[in-house]
N, C-alpha and C positions, 0 to 999 in steps of 0.2 A: 522646543522646537526640534524637529527631527534633524539629524546630522548623518551625511553620508561621505564615504571615502571611496575614491576610484582604486582600481587595481594597483595602479603605480604608487600611490601613497600607502596602501597597505603593504607593499613589497619593499619600498625604499625608504620611508620615513619612520624612524623609531616611534613606537607607541607613546613614549614619554613626551616626545615632541609633538606629536599629534594633540595630545591632552593639553600641552602648554598653549598651543596655538588656539585651541577652542576657549581656553581661559581668557586669552588676550582679546580675542573677538568679543566675548561677553562683557569684559571690562570696558572696551572701546564703545560698544553699543550703550552701556549704562551711562558712560560719560556724554554721549551724544544725546541721549534721552534726558539727562539731568540739565544739560545746556540747552535743550530745546532745539537741537540742530536736527536737520534731516539725516536719515540714515543712509549711508552709501552701501550699496549692495555687494561692492567688490573690495575684498581685502587681498593685498599682496604681501607676501613674506619673503624677504631675502635672507640667506644664511651666509655668514663670514666667520672663518677662523682668525683669531688674533691672540697671539701669545697662549697657545694651547687652550683657548676658550672659545666656544662657539657662541656667536651673537646673532640675534634675530632683528632685522629691520622691518617694522610694520608700517605700511604705506596704504594710504588711500587718496583718492583725487578730489572728491567732493563731499565734505570740505577738505581742503588739503591737510593731510596729516602724515607726520613721519616721527616714529619713536623707535629707539633702539632698546633692546631688551637682552639681558644676559641669558642664554639658554640653560635649561636644567639637564644640560648634556655636554660632556666635554670631549667627545670624540668627533673627528672630521666626518662629514656625511658627503655623499655623491650627489646631493641636491643643491642647487643653487637658489631655486625660487619655488614658491607654493602659492596657489590662488585658492581662495575660498569665496564662493559666490553664494549669495542669498537669493533664493527664488521665492517670490510672493505671488501665489496664485489665488484665486477667489476664495477657495475653501482649504487652502493648504499652504503652509510656508515651511521651507526647509534649507539647509546648507548643504553645499557639496564642496569638499576639498579635493583638489586635483593638481596635478603637475601641469606646467604650462603647455607641454607637448600633447596632453590630453584634453585641451581646451577646444 
């Protein structure tokens, strides 16, 4: 499936974190597929620093899901939240990663 990022993501989210978010989405969708759950089109990622370590909280609303992951990055970032939206059109499906202010 095609993946797109906005200018804000390209400018402010390190590539290593972008890659980690894509992996987390793939893992979550595989879990939903394996459990026969319907796929939520909207992923929310929140970033928090704790004891010099960056953590990522991955959330979805339907079905309700929250999981915290250790980031593959140890520096503070100037982003609190990232959205990833899955668009399913008739002949094309793709993801867009964006900052909340770009929504």
